[in-house]
C-alpha positions in Angstrom: 142.5 36.4 22.3 138.8 36.5 23.0 135.8 37.3 20.8 133.1 38.5 23.1 129.6 40.6 22.2 129.8 43.5 24.0 128.0 46.5 24.2 129.9 48.5 26.3 133.3 48.7 24.2 134.6 51.5 26.7 135.2 49.4 29.7 137.4 47.2 27.7 139.2 50.4 26.4 139.5 52.0 29.2 140.2 48.7 32.4 142.3 47.1 30.0 145.2 46.0 32.1 147.9 45.3 28.6 147.8 46.1 25.0 144.1 45.2 23.7 143.0 45.9 20.0 139.0 45.8 20.1 137.0 45.8 16.7 134.0 47.3 17.0 131.9 45.5 13.2 129.2 48.0 12.3 126.7 47.7 9.5 125.7 51.6 9.5 128.7 54.0 8.5 127.6 56.0 11.5 129.2 53.5 14.8 127.1 52.6 17.6 123.7 54.7 17.1 121.7 51.6 16.2 118.1 52.4 15.3 117.5 54.3 18.9 120.6 56.8 18.6 120.3 56.9 14.9 117.2 59.1 14.2 117.1 62.9 13.0 113.8 63.6 14.8 114.9 65.9 17.9 111.1 64.8 19.5 112.4 61.3 20.0 114.0 61.9 23.5 115.7 59.3 25.9 113.7 57.4 28.3 116.3 59.0 31.4 117.2 62.2 32.0 121.0 62.9 30.9 122.7 62.8 34.1 122.0 59.0 34.1 123.3 59.2 30.5 127.5 59.2 30.7 128.6 55.8 28.5 131.7 56.3 31.4 131.0 54.5 34.6 133.9 56.4 36.1 132.9 59.9 34.6 129.2 60.2 35.3 128.6 63.6 34.1 130.2 62.8 31.1 127.4 63.3 28.8 126.0 65.9 30.6 130.2 68.0 30.0 129.3 66.5 26.5 125.8 68.7 26.4 127.9 72.1 27.3 130.7 71.9 25.3 129.2 70.7 21.9 127.7 73.7 20.4 124.5 71.8 18.1 123.3 70.2 21.9 122.9 74.2 22.7 119.7 74.3 20.5 117.7 71.4 22.2 118.7 71.9 25.9 116.2 74.3 28.0 117.6 77.4 29.8 114.9 77.0 32.5 115.7 73.2 33.9 119.4 71.9 35.4 120.7 70.0 32.4 121.1 66.8 34.1 117.8 66.5 34.9 116.2 67.1 31.3 115.3 63.8 28.7 117.6 65.4 25.9 116.8 64.1 22.1 118.0 61.2 21.3 119.4 62.4 18.0 122.0 64.5 20.4 122.3 61.6 22.0 123.6 59.6 19.3 126.2 63.0 19.0 127.8 62.0 21.9 128.4 58.0 20.9 131.2 58.8 18.1 132.6 61.7 20.4 133.4 58.5 22.7 134.5 56.7 20.2 136.8 59.1 19.1 138.6 59.3 21.9 139.2 55.6 21.8 140.9 55.6 18.2 144.2 56.8 20.3 145.9 54.0 22.0 145.3 54.1 26.3 147.6 54.0 28.9 147.8 50.4 28.8 147.9 50.3 25.1 144.4 49.3 24.6 143.0 50.8 20.7 139.3 50.4 19.4 139.0 50.1 15.7 135.9 50.9 14.0 134.9 48.2 10.6 132.1 49.0 8.7 130.7 45.5 8.1 128.5 43.1 9.1 129.9 39.7 10.6 128.3 36.4 10.4 130.6 33.9 12.0 133.8 34.1 13.6 136.4 31.2 13.0 138.8 30.5 15.9 142.4 29.4 14.3 145.0 29.3 17.2 145.4 32.2 19.0 143.6 34.3 16.0 140.8 35.3 15.2 138.8 35.5 11.5 135.4 37.5 11.5 133.7 36.2 8.2 131.9 39.5 6.6 128.7 39.0 5.1 128.5 38.4 1.7 125.0 39.2 0.1 126.2 43.0 -0.3 
């Protein structure tokens, strides 16, 4: 068993060759967003066009597909410009990340699964083949 700090948790989920249980700790209630994508201001735009913002390396159009299927995104998409070339709101991208997480709560074909836990971790103790995650005590 390994404990790693990873930003691209979905790579472990999608590329695991054996049963894998990923624990994703996040102090915020909305997992995976951080400060950049938890904004509620639609004028805060991504630095990269939508076509370059897929969360899946093996599906480079995943974010563009999300924009086309999620009705909440429609007011933030310009009809006069190809979606993949638009600088979309960070707020809209913040709707996409939980969509990715939701898919990863279902075991993959190799038994990988992602579990989200709302808490801070201040330390990790290794005991034999197990790990103990130490939560923050100043809550």
